[in-house]
C-alpha positions in Angstrom: 70.3 100.6 139.7 72.4 97.1 139.3 73.4 96.1 142.7 76.0 93.6 141.0 77.6 96.7 138.9 77.8 98.4 142.1 79.2 95.7 144.1 82.3 95.0 141.8 82.6 99.5 141.7 82.8 98.9 145.3 85.2 96.4 145.2 87.2 98.3 142.7 87.5 101.6 144.9 88.7 99.5 148.0 91.6 98.1 146.1 92.3 101.6 144.3 92.0 103.4 147.6 94.6 100.4 149.1 97.2 101.3 146.0 97.4 104.8 147.2 99.3 103.4 150.8 102.0 101.8 148.5 105.5 103.2 148.7 106.9 102.0 145.2 105.5 103.0 142.2 105.4 99.0 140.8 103.6 97.7 143.9 101.0 100.8 143.2 100.5 100.0 139.8 100.3 96.3 139.9 97.4 97.3 142.6 95.7 99.6 139.9 96.0 96.8 137.5 93.4 94.5 139.4 91.6 97.7 140.0 91.2 97.7 136.1 89.5 94.5 135.5 87.2 94.5 138.2 86.1 98.2 137.1 85.6 96.5 133.7 83.0 94.1 135.1 81.7 97.1 137.0 81.4 99.2 133.9 80.2 96.7 131.7 77.5 96.0 134.0 76.4 99.6 134.7 76.6 100.4 130.8 79.8 102.4 130.7 81.0 101.0 127.5 83.8 103.8 126.8 85.5 102.9 130.4 85.2 99.0 129.9 87.5 99.6 127.0 89.7 102.5 128.4 90.2 99.9 131.9 91.1 96.9 129.3 93.3 99.2 128.0 94.3 100.3 131.5 95.4 96.9 132.7 97.5 96.3 129.6 99.3 99.5 130.5 100.1 98.8 133.9 101.4 95.3 133.2 103.7 96.8 130.8 104.7 99.6 133.4 105.4 96.9 136.1 107.7 95.0 133.5 109.3 98.3 132.7 108.1 97.8 129.2 106.3 101.0 128.8 108.1 103.5 126.7 107.0 106.5 124.5 105.8 104.1 121.6 103.5 102.3 123.7 102.4 105.3 125.6 101.6 107.2 122.0 99.9 104.0 120.6 98.1 102.8 124.2 96.8 106.8 123.8 95.5 106.5 120.5 93.6 103.2 120.9 92.0 104.5 124.4 90.7 107.6 122.2 89.7 105.7 119.2 88.3 102.3 120.3 87.1 104.2 123.4 85.0 107.2 121.1 83.8 104.4 118.7 82.2 102.2 122.0 81.0 105.5 123.5 77.3 104.8 124.3 77.1 108.1 127.3 77.9 111.0 124.7 80.0 113.6 126.4 80.2 111.7 129.7 81.8 108.8 128.1 84.9 111.0 127.1 85.3 111.3 130.9 86.6 108.5 131.4 88.3 108.3 128.1 90.0 111.6 129.5 91.1 110.2 132.7 92.5 106.9 131.2 94.7 109.1 128.8 95.7 111.3 131.0 97.3 108.8 133.5 98.8 106.8 130.9 100.6 109.9 130.0 101.8 110.6 133.5 102.8 107.0 134.0 105.2 107.3 131.0 106.3 110.9 132.7 106.3 110.3 136.4 108.7 108.0 137.9 107.7 108.1 141.7 105.2 106.7 143.5 104.7 110.6 145.0 104.0 112.2 141.6 101.6 109.2 140.8 99.4 110.5 143.9 99.2 113.7 142.4 98.3 112.3 139.0 95.5 109.8 140.8 93.8 112.5 142.7 93.8 114.3 139.1 92.3 111.6 137.6 89.5 110.8 139.8 88.0 113.9 139.4 87.3 112.7 135.9 86.3 109.0 137.1 84.0 111.2 140.1 81.9 112.7 136.9 81.8 109.5 134.9 80.6 107.3 138.0 77.9 109.8 139.1 76.4 110.4 135.8 76.4 106.6 135.1 74.8 106.2 138.8 77.5 104.5 140.3 77.2 105.9 143.5 79.0 103.7 145.5 81.9 104.1 143.5 81.3 107.8 143.2 81.3 108.1 146.6 84.6 106.4 147.0 86.5 108.3 144.0 85.6 111.3 146.8 86.9 109.1 149.6 89.9 107.9 147.6 90.8 111.4 146.6 90.7 112.8 150.6 92.9 109.7 151.3 95.3 110.4 148.4 95.6 113.9 149.5 96.4 112.4 153.3 99.1 110.2 151.8 100.8 112.9 149.8 101.0 115.3 153.0 101.7 112.2 154.9 104.7 111.2 152.4 105.7 114.7 152.3 105.8 115.2 156.0 107.9 111.8 156.5 110.5 113.0 153.8 110.9 116.3 155.8 111.5 114.4 158.9 114.1 112.6 157.5 115.6 115.5 156.3 115.0 117.1 159.5 113.0 119.7 158.4 109.7 120.8 160.0 106.4 120.9 158.0 103.4 122.3 160.0 100.1 121.2 157.5 96.5 121.8 158.2 93.8 119.9 156.9 
């Protein structure tokens, strides 16, 4: 057990959870860029090298998204690099592929999805892959936080949906 790796994974998880409260996609993505940097440190210390690589590309991707320079060409290039370099540095066999799949999935969603609400859906799916990866590399604080963030993200999805319905004068009953 690497306590420094787990410490950084906890900080990264808190940053990611905070990002789900953002009302604007650009602000959400900036927080997630910071998350990617902290995850690089955590994954390196915990020995998840494919995740280090994909998080470096995720950081660069997020900066391009915020600057409105992330187009179809960059999406394709980023996905190819994530897969190629991620597989090359993968030291966790099939488990290492979960970080690559998660990063490619979210990269494609960043290009295709425009609203923060849609990005919340993408994040919930994305975190399912990261949950498996984090458990496998024994990053238990991040594993627990991944599950908590999925719950928070789903709550924020429902909250946003209810707020939009109230603005339109609609009544929505949601059971959790």
